[in-house]
C-alpha positions in Angstrom: -3.6 -23.5 -1.9 -3.9 -26.0 -4.0 -6.4 -28.7 -3.6 -7.6 -32.1 -5.6 -9.9 -32.0 -8.9 -12.5 -33.6 -6.7 -12.0 -31.2 -3.8 -12.5 -28.4 -6.9 -15.7 -30.1 -7.8 -16.7 -29.7 -3.8 -16.1 -25.8 -4.1 -17.9 -25.4 -6.7 -21.1 -26.9 -6.2 -21.1 -25.5 -2.4 -20.9 -22.0 -4.0 -22.9 -22.6 -7.1 -26.2 -21.7 -5.6 -27.6 -17.9 -5.5 -28.5 -17.7 -1.9 -24.6 -19.3 -1.6 -22.9 -17.0 -3.7 -24.9 -14.0 -2.2 -23.7 -15.1 1.4 -20.1 -15.4 0.0 -20.6 -12.0 -1.2 -21.7 -10.6 2.2 -19.2 -12.4 4.0 -16.9 -10.7 2.1 -17.6 -7.4 3.3 -17.5 -8.7 7.1 -18.9 -11.8 9.8 -22.3 -11.5 10.2 -24.5 -13.4 12.5 -27.1 -16.0 11.4 -30.0 -13.4 12.2 -28.3 -10.5 10.1 -27.8 -12.8 7.2 -31.6 -13.6 7.6 -32.6 -10.4 7.7 -30.4 -9.4 4.4 -31.3 -12.7 2.6 -34.9 -12.2 3.6 -35.1 -15.9 4.2 -36.0 -18.1 7.4 -33.4 -19.2 9.9 -33.4 -22.8 9.1 -33.2 -22.3 5.3 -30.1 -20.1 5.8 -28.4 -22.4 8.3 -29.1 -25.1 5.9 -26.9 -22.9 3.6 -24.2 -22.0 5.9 -24.0 -25.6 7.0 -23.2 -26.9 3.2 -20.6 -23.7 2.7 -19.0 -24.7 6.2 -18.6 -28.3 5.4 -17.0 -27.6 2.0 -14.4 -25.5 4.4 -15.5 -22.0 2.6 -16.7 -20.3 5.6 -16.4 -20.4 9.1 -18.6 -20.7 12.0 -18.1 -19.2 15.3 -20.4 -19.5 18.5 -20.2 -16.3 20.6 -22.8 -16.5 23.4 -26.1 -17.4 22.0 -25.4 -15.9 18.9 -23.4 -17.6 15.8 -21.3 -15.5 13.9 -20.0 -16.6 9.8 -17.0 -15.2 8.2 -15.2 -16.4 5.2 -12.3 -18.8 6.0 -9.2 -17.9 6.2 -7.1 -20.9 5.0 -8.8 -22.6 2.5 -8.2 -23.7 -1.2 -11.6 -21.9 -2.2 -10.5 -18.7 -1.3 -9.1 -17.8 -4.5 -11.7 -19.2 -6.2 -14.5 -17.4 -4.3 -12.5 -14.2 -5.3 -12.7 -14.8 -8.9 -16.4 -15.6 -8.8 -17.0 -12.4 -6.6 -15.5 -10.5 -9.2 -17.4 -11.5 -11.7 -20.9 -10.3 -10.4 -21.6 -7.4 -12.1 -21.9 -4.2 -9.5 -25.5 -3.3 -11.2 -26.8 -6.8 -10.9 -30.1 -6.2 -9.1 -29.6 -8.7 -6.1 -26.3 -8.2 -5.3 -27.1 -3.9 -5.2 -30.0 -4.8 -2.9 -27.8 -6.5 -0.3 -25.7 -4.3 -0.1 -28.3 -1.6 0.5 -29.7 -3.9 3.3 -26.0 -4.7 4.6 -25.7 -1.2 4.7 -29.0 -0.4 6.3 -27.7 -3.0 9.1 -24.4 -1.6 9.4 -26.3 1.8 9.8 -28.7 0.9 12.6 -26.0 -1.2 14.3 -23.6 2.0 14.5 -26.7 4.2 15.4 -27.3 1.9 18.1 -23.8 2.2 19.6 -23.6 6.1 19.3 -27.0 6.7 21.1 -25.1 4.4 23.8 -22.0 6.2 23.9 -23.7 9.7 24.1 -26.1 8.6 26.9 -23.0 6.9 28.8 -20.3 9.5 28.1 -20.2 11.3 31.2 -20.2 8.0 33.7 -18.2 5.9 31.0 -15.0 5.3 33.4 -17.9 4.1 35.9 -19.1 1.7 33.4 -16.2 0.7 32.8 -14.8 -0.9 36.0 -18.2 -2.5 36.5 -16.9 -6.0 36.2 -12.8 -5.9 36.2 -10.9 -4.7 38.6 -9.6 -1.8 36.9 -7.2 -0.1 38.8 -5.0 -4.1 38.7 -5.5 -4.1 34.5 -4.2 -0.4 34.0 -1.2 -1.8 36.1 -0.6 -4.6 33.6 -1.3 -2.5 30.7 1.2 -0.1 32.0 4.2 -3.3 32.1 2.9 -5.0 28.9 3.5 -1.7 27.1 7.0 -0.8 28.7 8.5 2.3 30.0 9.1 3.9 26.7 9.8 6.5 25.3 7.4 6.6 22.4 8.4 8.7 19.6 4.4 8.6 18.6 1.8 6.8 20.3 -1.6 6.0 18.4 -5.1 5.1 20.6 -8.1 3.8 18.5 -11.1 4.4 20.1 -10.2 6.6 22.0 -13.0 6.7 24.9 -13.0 8.4 27.4 -9.5 8.9 27.1 -8.3 7.0 30.1 -5.1 5.4 27.8 -4.1 8.9 26.5 -3.8 9.6 30.2 -2.4 6.5 31.3 0.4 6.2 28.8 0.5 9.6 27.1 4.0 10.8 29.3 5.7 7.9 28.2 5.2 9.2 24.4 6.4 12.2 22.6 3.1 13.1 20.8 -0.2 11.3 21.2 -3.1 10.8 19.2 -6.4 9.7 20.2 -9.2 8.6 17.5 -13.0 8.1 18.1 -16.1 8.5 16.2 -18.3 9.8 19.4 -18.0 13.4 19.9 -19.0 13.4 23.2 -16.3 10.6 24.1 -14.0 13.3 22.3 -15.1 16.4 24.5 -14.7 13.9 27.9 -11.1 13.1 26.6 -10.1 16.5 26.0 -11.1 17.6 29.3 -9.3 14.6 30.7 -6.0 15.3 28.7 -6.3 19.0 29.8 -6.5 18.5 33.2 -3.7 15.9 33.4 -1.4 18.2 31.8 -0.4 16.6 28.6 -0.1 19.4 25.9 1.5 16.3 23.8 -1.9 14.8 23.7 -4.6 15.4 20.3 -7.9 14.1 20.1 -9.4 13.8 16.6 -13.0 12.6 15.1 -11.2 9.4 13.2 -12.4 5.6 12.0 -10.9 3.2 13.7 -11.2 1.2 10.3 -10.0 3.8 8.3 -7.9 6.2 10.0 -6.1 8.0 6.9 -3.1 7.8 9.0 0.3 7.0 7.3 1.3 3.4 7.8 4.2 2.7 10.1 3.9 6.0 12.2 3.1 5.2 15.3 5.5 3.1 18.0 3.0 2.5 20.3 -1.0 1.9 18.9 -3.5 0.5 21.6 -6.8 -0.7 21.0 -8.5 -0.7 24.8 -11.7 -2.4 25.2 -12.9 -1.2 21.8 -12.9 -4.9 19.8 -16.1 -6.2 21.3 -18.4 -3.5 19.7 -17.0 -3.7 16.4 -18.7 -5.8 13.6 -15.2 -6.4 12.2 -12.7 -6.7 14.7 -10.2 -8.5 12.3 -10.6 -5.3 9.9 -9.7 -3.4 12.9 -6.8 -5.3 14.0 -5.3 -5.2 10.3 -5.6 -1.3 10.4 -4.1 -0.8 14.0 -1.6 -3.3 12.9 -0.5 -1.0 9.7 0.0 1.9 12.1 3.0 0.0 14.0 6.4 1.1 12.8 9.4 -1.4 12.5 10.1 -2.7 15.9 6.9 -1.1 17.6 4.3 -2.5 19.6 0.6 -3.1 19.4 -1.7 -3.5 22.5 -4.9 -4.9 22.5 -7.2 -5.1 25.7 -10.2 -7.4 25.6 -12.3 -9.5 27.4 -12.0 -13.3 27.0 -14.9 -15.4 25.9 -17.8 -15.1 28.6 -21.4 -15.9 28.8 -22.9 -12.0 29.9 -25.1 -12.3 26.7 -26.9 -9.4 28.7 -24.1 -7.4 27.7 -25.2 -7.2 23.8 -28.7 -4.7 24.9 -27.3 -3.8 28.2 -24.4 -2.1 27.2 -23.9 -2.8 23.1 -21.4 -5.6 23.0 -21.2 -7.2 19.7 -19.0 -10.0 21.0 -18.5 -11.5 23.9 -15.2 -11.7 24.3 -12.2 -13.1 21.9 -9.9 -16.4 22.1 -6.4 -16.1 22.2 -6.4 -18.1 18.5 -8.6 -15.1 16.7 -5.9 -12.4 18.1 -3.4 -14.2 17.1 -4.3 -15.1 14.3 -5.3 -11.8 13.3 -2.0 -9.9 14.2 0.1 -12.6 12.3 -2.0 -12.2 9.2 -1.4 -8.6 9.9 2.7 -9.3 9.8 3.2 -8.7 13.6 4.5 -11.2 16.3 2.7 -12.0 19.3 5.0 -10.9 22.2 2.8 -11.5 25.3 -0.8 -12.7 26.5 -1.7 -11.8 29.9 -5.1 -13.4 31.4 -6.4 -11.0 34.7 -9.0 -13.3 35.9 -12.2 -11.8 37.6 -12.2 -11.0 41.4 -16.0 -12.2 41.6 -18.6 -14.6 39.7 -20.3 -11.8 38.6 -16.2 -10.1 36.8 -15.1 -10.8 33.5 -11.7 -11.8 32.4 -9.6 -9.5 30.9 -7.1 -10.3 28.2 -3.7 -7.9 27.3 -2.3 -9.2 23.9 0.9 -7.2 22.8 2.3 -8.0 19.1 5.8 -6.6 17.9 6.5 -5.5 14.3 9.7 -7.0 13.8 12.5 -4.6 13.1 14.5 -4.0 10.3 18.0 -4.7 10.3 20.5 -1.8 8.7 21.4 -4.2 6.2 18.0 -4.9 5.2 16.7 -1.5 5.2 19.8 -0.4 3.2 19.0 -3.2 0.2 15.5 -2.1 0.2 
């Protein structure tokens, strides 16, 4: 993406300050809240907010509120993206400030993960009950079955398998099915649920949704059910999920629409309070998929949440194109 010389000067001015360059380096790893950036940079919120305002005005970062929190990430479409990448590449990995920021970011991630793991360990046995507190689970599952289609699927992969509900719901439509989760307590419950359902074709493994280690294009159905709102970098999780989708295959994401139930951050470890259609669409399209359907299931009470189901498909390669490749 090209820009005028005046715009390039503006971009250089915005990035040409030590704290703002540190912010850009941190956001190159993942989206972060203002409070997390304050903690890592060891600076006050007003000061960090001023730096973020300048970066946002220059179009280098994007600001998006999420309930009472505000998150920032590198701008997806900015003429300065390549310029910033080059600037960050020039920073010596041994630079003391860069190393210190990286270590603090790692601590923030570790604490975030530890809190989530402790929550899942405490609640694994009653996970299905918790999952249905704010939604009509039967309606959601009926919509998921319809959105996924009858199959049959040669291979299904469920990322963030939890208590195994997607496997027991869709596993009979798959020749083989694999569920990945980081919580051993959840995996134990899921294995029991899968065994009770007689789904011998389903396997559960300890695995990271950001780095599954699975080959690209290995599954014709990939599901990510009520997982993204727990994650620090949901865009990266969508990219990894999309990478697994075979030609002509389907990615199914189920999560919440944006809402204001702020207490879910503390009570249930939700990091994001839902996702807008534009976010999900941009992420799947960036990964080479085409949005296939977009379903909204409104709540049945004032306390409930709207559940969204998005499906995206990887275009099938025509025989002639495959032969040419």
